C-alpha positions in Angstrom: 208.8 139.0 5.1 205.5 137.4 4.0 203.4 135.7 6.6 203.0 131.9 6.2 199.3 131.7 5.4 199.1 128.0 6.2 200.4 128.7 9.7 197.6 131.3 10.2 195.0 128.7 9.1 196.7 126.2 11.6 196.3 128.7 14.3 192.5 129.1 13.8 191.6 125.6 12.4 194.4 123.2 13.5 193.2 120.1 11.6 192.6 121.9 8.3 195.8 123.9 8.7 197.8 120.7 9.3 196.2 118.9 6.4 196.9 121.7 3.9 200.5 122.1 5.1 201.8 119.3 2.9 202.5 115.6 3.0 198.8 114.7 3.5 196.9 113.0 0.7 193.8 115.0 1.7 195.4 118.4 1.1 193.9 119.0 -2.3 190.3 118.4 -1.1 190.9 120.6 2.0 192.2 123.4 -0.2 189.1 123.2 -2.4 186.8 123.4 0.7 188.7 126.4 2.0 188.6 128.1 -1.4 184.8 127.5 -1.8 184.1 128.8 1.7 186.5 131.8 2.0 186.3 132.9 -1.7 182.7 132.4 -2.7 182.0 132.9 -6.4 185.7 132.3 -7.3 185.2 128.8 -8.7 188.8 128.4 -10.0 190.6 129.9 -7.0 194.3 129.0 -6.8 196.5 128.5 -3.7 197.9 132.0 -4.3 194.3 133.4 -4.1 193.8 131.6 -0.8 197.2 132.8 0.5 196.4 136.4 -0.5 193.0 136.3 1.2 194.3 134.8 4.5 197.4 137.0 4.7 195.3 140.1 4.2 192.3 139.0 6.3 191.1 140.7 9.4 190.6 138.4 12.4 186.8 138.5 11.9 187.3 137.3 8.3 188.8 134.1 9.6 186.0 133.2 12.0 184.3 131.0 9.4 187.4 128.7 9.5 186.1 127.2 12.8 182.8 126.2 11.2 184.6 125.0 8.0 186.8 122.8 10.1 183.9 121.4 12.1 182.1 120.6 8.8 185.3 119.1 7.4 185.8 116.9 10.4 182.2 115.6 10.2 182.6 114.8 6.5 185.8 113.0 7.1 184.4 111.0 10.0 181.4 110.0 7.8 183.9 108.6 5.3 185.8 106.8 8.1 188.8 109.0 7.6 190.9 110.8 10.2 193.1 113.3 8.4 195.8 113.7 11.0 196.0 109.9 11.6 197.4 109.4 8.0 200.5 111.4 9.0 200.9 109.4 12.2 200.5 106.1 10.3 203.2 107.2 7.9 205.6 107.8 10.7 204.6 104.6 12.5 205.2 102.5 9.4 208.8 104.0 9.1 209.4 103.1 12.7 208.0 99.6 12.3 210.3 99.0 9.4 213.2 100.2 11.6 212.3 97.6 14.2 212.7 94.8 11.7 216.1 95.9 10.5 217.6 99.2 11.3 220.8 98.7 9.5 219.8 100.4 6.2 218.5 103.5 8.0 221.7 103.8 10.0 223.9 103.4 6.9 221.9 106.0 4.9 221.9 108.4 7.9 225.7 108.0 8.4 226.4 108.5 4.7 224.0 111.5 4.3 225.1 113.3 7.4 228.7 112.4 7.0 228.7 113.7 3.4 226.7 116.8 4.4 228.9 117.8 7.3 232.1 116.9 5.3 231.1 119.4 2.6 230.0 122.0 5.1 233.3 121.7 7.1 235.2 121.9 3.8 233.5 125.1 2.7 233.9 126.6 6.2 237.6 125.6 6.3 238.2 127.3 2.9 236.5 130.4 4.0 238.5 130.4 7.3 241.8 130.0 5.5 240.9 132.9 3.2 240.7 130.7 0.1 238.0 131.7 -2.4 236.0 129.0 -4.0 233.6 129.7 -6.8 230.7 127.3 -6.3 228.2 127.1 -9.1 224.8 128.4 -8.2 223.3 124.9 -8.8 225.6 123.5 -6.0 224.4 126.2 -3.6 220.8 125.4 -4.5 221.3 121.6 -4.1 223.1 122.2 -0.8 220.2 124.3 0.5 217.8 121.5 -0.4 220.0 118.9 1.3 220.2 121.2 4.4 216.4 121.2 4.6 216.5 117.4 4.8 218.7 117.3 7.9 215.9 118.1 10.4 213.8 115.4 8.8 216.5 112.8 9.5 217.0 114.1 13.0 213.2 113.9 13.6 213.2 110.3 12.5 215.9 109.4 15.1 214.9 111.7 17.9 211.2 112.4 17.3 209.5 115.5 16.0 208.9 118.7 17.9 206.4 119.9 15.2 203.6 120.4 17.7 205.9 122.5 19.9 207.1 124.6 16.9 203.5 125.2 15.8 202.5 126.4 19.3 205.5 128.7 19.5 204.7 130.2 16.1 201.0 130.6 17.1 202.1 132.4 20.3 204.4 134.7 18.3 201.4 135.7 16.1 199.0 136.2 19.0 198.0 139.5 20.4 198.7 140.2 24.1 195.6 140.4 26.3 194.7 144.0 27.5 197.7 145.4 25.7 200.3 143.3 27.5 201.8 143.6 31.0 202.4 147.1 32.3 
């Protein structure tokens, strides 16, 4: 299984890693900065080029990420921008809208989750009863995309454990000190 290169960057340079991980309007600029610093001379570096470099890098190859992040933070501060604050503001605006009138969010959540689990239970019931159903591949693909949206809906209602997940992933990637406990 391929390593998630963006998670590696998040482990070394948390702000840059979070910014490039998607959903942040500053991601393109951060990617360009990373490409220029990590792949000098490769003016038209792609995201795949960056991914290949980071996934195959030795730990010492990633040391420059700390300085890149420090420079990035200074540049953003000079512009009056706080990259991670944009994501927080996005979530806050959704929650503020909910305070005004939460009925639309509740209705959409009930319809979405009700339909999702209805289809899921139907498929499981058919399988349990031994009935074969031939689902078109497009249905399976769409169902996968819809499945990916369920955690987002739950995070809206119950909060996000993104930080905890990032820490768990970073710990899983880390090396034990002195070869581990003996």
